[in-house]
C-alpha positions in Angstrom: 7.9 10.0 4.1 11.1 8.6 5.6 13.3 10.1 3.0 14.5 6.6 2.0 14.7 7.5 -1.6 17.1 4.7 -2.6 14.8 2.1 -1.0 11.8 3.7 -2.7 13.5 3.5 -6.1 14.4 -0.2 -5.5 10.8 -1.0 -4.5 9.5 0.8 -7.6 12.0 -1.4 -9.6 10.3 -4.5 -8.3 6.9 -3.1 -9.3 8.1 -2.3 -12.8 9.1 -6.0 -13.2 5.4 -6.7 -12.9 3.8 -3.6 -14.3 6.3 -1.8 -16.7 4.0 1.3 -17.0 5.4 2.6 -13.7 8.9 2.8 -15.3 7.9 6.3 -16.4 8.2 7.4 -12.7 12.0 7.2 -13.3 11.5 10.1 -15.8 9.9 12.0 -12.9 13.0 11.1 -10.8 15.4 12.4 -13.5 13.5 15.6 -13.9 13.6 16.1 -10.1 17.3 15.1 -10.0 16.6 12.3 -7.5 19.5 10.2 -8.6 19.4 7.8 -5.7 15.8 7.0 -6.5 16.6 6.4 -10.2 19.9 4.5 -9.9 18.6 2.1 -7.3 15.6 1.3 -9.4 17.5 0.8 -12.6 19.8 -1.6 -10.8 16.9 -3.7 -9.5 15.3 -3.7 -13.0 18.6 -4.7 -14.6 19.1 -7.6 -12.2 15.5 -8.8 -12.6 15.7 -8.5 -16.4 19.0 -10.3 -16.6 17.5 -13.2 -14.5 14.4 -13.3 -16.7 16.5 -13.3 -19.9 18.6 -16.1 -18.6 15.5 -18.1 -17.7 13.2 -17.4 -20.6 15.4 -16.1 -23.4 15.3 -13.0 -25.7 12.5 -14.3 -27.9 9.8 -14.3 -25.2 10.8 -10.8 -24.1 10.4 -9.4 -27.6 7.0 -11.1 -27.9 6.1 -9.5 -24.6 6.7 -6.1 -26.1 4.2 -7.0 -28.8 1.7 -8.0 -26.2 2.1 -4.7 -24.4 1.5 -2.9 -27.7 -1.5 -5.0 -28.5 -3.1 -4.2 -25.1 -2.2 -0.5 -25.4 -4.1 -0.2 -28.7 -7.2 -1.9 -27.3 -7.5 -1.6 -23.6 -10.4 -3.3 -21.8 -14.2 -2.4 -21.6 -14.9 -4.7 -18.6 -16.2 -2.4 -15.9 -13.5 -3.2 -13.3 -11.0 -1.5 -15.6 -11.1 1.9 -13.9 -8.9 3.8 -16.4 -9.6 6.5 -18.8 -9.3 3.9 -21.5 -12.0 1.8 -19.8 -14.3 4.8 -19.4 -14.0 5.6 -23.2 -14.5 2.0 -24.3 -17.7 1.7 -22.2 -19.0 5.1 -23.2 -18.7 4.1 -26.9 -20.2 0.6 -26.1 -17.0 -0.9 -27.5 -16.6 -4.4 -26.0 -18.1 -6.4 -23.2 -19.0 -4.2 -20.2 -20.5 -6.6 -17.6 -19.1 -10.0 -18.7 -15.4 -10.9 -18.5 -14.1 -12.2 -21.8 -11.1 -14.4 -21.1 -9.9 -14.7 -24.7 -10.5 -11.3 -26.2 -10.0 -7.6 -25.6 -12.1 -4.6 -26.7 -11.9 -4.0 -30.5 -9.5 -1.4 -31.8 -11.2 2.0 -31.7 -9.4 5.1 -33.0 -11.4 7.4 -30.7 -10.6 5.4 -27.6 -6.9 5.2 -28.5 -6.6 8.9 -29.4 -8.4 9.9 -26.2 -6.2 7.6 -24.1 -3.0 9.0 -25.6 -4.2 12.6 -25.2 -5.0 12.0 -21.5 -1.6 10.3 -21.1 0.3 13.3 -22.6 -1.9 16.1 -21.1 -1.9 14.7 -17.5 1.7 13.7 -17.9 2.8 17.3 -18.8 0.9 18.6 -15.8 2.1 15.9 -13.4 5.8 16.3 -14.4 5.6 20.1 -14.0 8.1 21.0 -11.3 6.5 22.6 -8.2 8.2 25.7 -6.9 8.8 24.4 -3.3 7.7 20.8 -3.2 9.7 19.1 -6.0 10.8 15.5 -5.1 8.4 15.3 -2.2 6.2 12.3 -1.5 3.2 14.3 -2.5 4.9 15.3 -5.8 5.5 11.6 -6.4 1.9 10.8 -5.6 0.7 13.1 -8.4 2.9 11.3 -10.9 1.8 7.9 -9.6 -1.9 8.8 -10.0 -1.2 10.0 -13.5 0.3 6.7 -14.6 -2.5 4.7 -12.9 -5.5 6.5 -14.4 -4.0 6.7 -17.9 -2.9 3.1 -18.1 -4.7 1.0 -20.8 -5.9 -1.3 -18.0 -6.2 -0.3 -14.4 -8.1 -2.9 -12.4 -9.7 -1.9 -9.2 -6.9 -3.5 -7.1 -4.3 -1.3 -8.9 -5.9 1.5 -6.9 -4.5 0.0 -3.7 -1.9 2.8 -4.1 -4.6 5.2 -2.8 -4.4 3.9 0.8 -0.9 5.3 1.5 -1.5 8.4 -0.7 -4.6 9.4 1.4 -2.6 8.8 4.6 0.3 10.9 3.4 -1.4 13.8 1.8 -4.6 14.5 3.7 -3.2 16.9 6.3 -1.1 18.8 3.7 -4.1 19.2 1.3 -6.5 20.4 4.1 -4.0 23.0 5.2 -3.3 24.2 1.7 -7.1 24.5 1.1 -6.9 24.1 -2.8 -10.7 24.5 -3.0 -11.2 26.7 0.0 -13.5 25.7 2.8 -14.7 22.8 0.7 -11.3 21.1 0.7 -12.1 18.8 3.7 -15.4 17.6 2.4 -14.0 17.2 -1.1 -11.1 14.9 0.0 -13.5 13.0 2.3 -15.9 12.5 -0.7 -13.0 11.2 -2.8 -12.0 8.8 -0.1 -15.6 7.5 0.5 -16.1 6.9 -3.2 -12.8 5.2 -3.7 -13.2 2.9 -0.6 -16.7 1.6 -1.5 -18.2 -0.6 -4.2 -21.3 0.8 -5.9 -22.7 -2.2 -7.7 -25.9 -0.3 -8.7 -23.9 1.7 -11.2 -23.8 -1.4 -13.4 -27.5 -0.8 -14.1 -26.4 2.0 -16.4 -24.1 -0.2 -18.5 -26.3 -0.1 -21.6 -27.1 3.6 -21.3 -25.3 6.9 -21.8 -24.9 7.1 -18.1 -22.4 4.3 -18.0 -19.6 6.7 -17.1 -21.0 6.4 -13.6 -19.4 3.0 -13.5 -16.0 4.7 -13.5 -16.6 6.2 -10.0 -13.2 4.9 -8.7 -11.5 6.6 -11.6 -13.4 9.8 -10.8 -12.3 9.6 -7.1 -8.7 9.2 -8.2 -8.9 12.1 -10.6 -10.5 14.3 -7.9 -7.6 13.4 -5.6 -5.1 14.2 -8.4 -6.7 17.6 -8.9 -6.5 18.4 -5.2 -2.9 17.4 -5.0 -2.0 19.3 -8.1 -3.7 22.5 -6.9 -2.1 22.1 -3.5 1.6 21.8 -4.6 1.3 24.5 -7.3 -0.7 26.9 -5.2 1.0 29.9 -3.6 2.4 28.7 -0.3 2.2 30.9 2.8 5.4 31.1 4.8 3.6 30.0 8.0 2.3 26.7 6.4 4.4 23.6 6.1 5.3 22.7 2.5 5.0 19.2 1.0 8.8 18.9 0.9 9.0 19.5 4.7 7.0 16.2 5.2 10.0 14.3 3.7 12.9 15.9 5.5 14.3 15.4 8.9 12.1 18.1 10.3 9.1 16.1 9.3 7.6 15.8 12.9 7.7 19.6 13.3 6.2 20.1 9.9 3.4 17.7 10.7 2.6 19.5 13.9 2.4 22.7 12.0 0.0 21.0 9.5 -2.2 19.7 12.3 -2.3 23.1 13.9 -3.3 24.6 10.6 -6.4 22.4 10.5 -8.2 25.1 12.4 -8.0 27.2 9.2 -10.5 24.7 7.7 -12.6 24.2 10.8 -13.1 27.9 11.5 -16.1 28.6 9.2 -18.0 25.7 10.7 -17.3 26.8 14.3 -18.7 30.2 13.5 -22.0 28.7 12.5 -22.5 27.1 15.9 -21.5 30.2 17.9 
């Protein structure tokens, strides 16, 4: 939002030292030609990797790659794993749903693995598609970030902390763009309410075919992804602020235009009371 792309890339580099999955966001940066974002992140990763190699040696790093491969083929069935992998494991009753198993993962299941890979590729192709007028914006980045979160083999509930700044950044833009018409406001509100609450009662469905209801946080994130995707790839009216304008120096003016545009969403509700 502040157009600090080099700083954003460096911050992402620190994240990648902990969760390497987010390294694919640099592919997004390359496709958007955001070289400050990419270069600063690669430098941070290089420094962190060099320090880690110096401290722990090459052997541990090669074994870590094997650990990542092991987890990617299995995932986790435990219900706080709110990824597509977790949903599939639970739907197939593959592994422990309600009890944490400290020394084992879900068994290898070819259906779960294939479904996870298909989701990764399909959502990735859509998320990396270049918007006509909003490429490289914070909202464009949010789409790619959500893609990598929901398709990770393991995405614990706390990994969805990324939703807090995403909701704050995108809500005005999405409401103005109206990707699902007059239902846009209620839909993004529903996504937020589901994502920000804990529905323990869904665990009652753990041993039934309704256990996908346990993946309500995943559902909220996918709903938000869909709203963002439809917003940035929708036809943009010249009078409406684009996503990219929220990241440039004219951001205050763009946000005022977006707030003024909220009346577009409110108008049908006003007419009912008149």
